[in-house]
C-alpha positions in Angstrom: 19.7 122.1 111.0 21.0 122.0 107.5 19.2 122.9 104.2 16.3 120.6 103.3 17.1 118.1 100.6 15.1 118.3 97.3 12.8 115.5 96.4 13.3 113.7 93.1 10.2 115.6 91.7 11.7 118.9 92.8 15.0 118.1 91.1 13.1 117.1 87.9 11.2 120.4 87.9 14.4 122.4 88.6 16.2 120.6 85.8 13.3 121.1 83.4 13.2 124.8 84.1 17.0 125.1 83.7 16.8 123.4 80.3 13.9 125.7 79.3 15.8 128.8 80.5 19.0 127.7 78.6 17.0 127.2 75.4 15.5 130.7 75.7 18.9 132.1 76.4 20.5 130.5 73.4 17.5 131.2 71.1 17.3 134.9 72.1 21.1 135.4 71.7 20.7 134.1 68.1 18.2 136.9 67.5 14.5 136.5 68.5 11.7 137.9 66.4 8.7 139.7 67.9 6.7 136.5 68.3 9.6 134.8 70.2 10.0 137.8 72.4 6.3 137.8 73.3 6.5 134.1 74.0 9.6 134.6 76.2 7.8 137.4 78.1 4.8 135.1 78.7 7.0 132.3 79.9 8.8 134.6 82.3 5.5 136.1 83.6 4.0 132.6 84.1 6.2 131.8 87.1 8.7 133.4 89.4 10.6 130.1 89.1 11.0 130.8 85.4 12.6 134.2 86.2 14.9 132.6 88.7 16.0 129.9 86.3 16.7 132.4 83.5 18.7 134.7 85.7 20.8 131.7 86.9 21.5 130.8 83.3 22.4 134.4 82.4 24.7 134.6 85.5 26.4 131.3 84.5 26.9 132.7 81.0 28.5 135.8 82.4 30.8 133.8 84.6 31.9 131.5 81.8 32.6 134.5 79.6 34.7 136.0 82.4 36.5 132.7 82.9 37.3 132.5 79.2 38.7 136.0 79.2 40.8 135.5 82.4 43.3 132.6 82.2 44.2 133.2 85.9 40.7 132.4 87.0 40.6 129.0 88.8 37.8 126.8 87.5 37.4 125.1 90.9 36.7 128.4 92.6 34.1 129.3 90.0 32.4 126.0 90.4 32.4 126.3 94.2 30.8 129.7 93.9 28.0 128.2 91.7 27.3 125.6 94.4 26.7 128.2 97.1 23.0 128.6 98.0 
């Protein structure tokens, strides 16, 4: 039996968490103040899904940085790796 398909609601939640995680990633890279860091910590602690979403964004950022630095890296292979469960 293959993996269970996500419902539309599950996809919406996943997409919302990915957007929130991406916003935190970008904002903190720009230099967060103490209040922002506390808010980020609270957001992370509020759900394991938040941690997972943030780690996925951070991993994607590392992969993109590596791809930009390595002209030999094949984009299709990187995209296929991201699609793996």
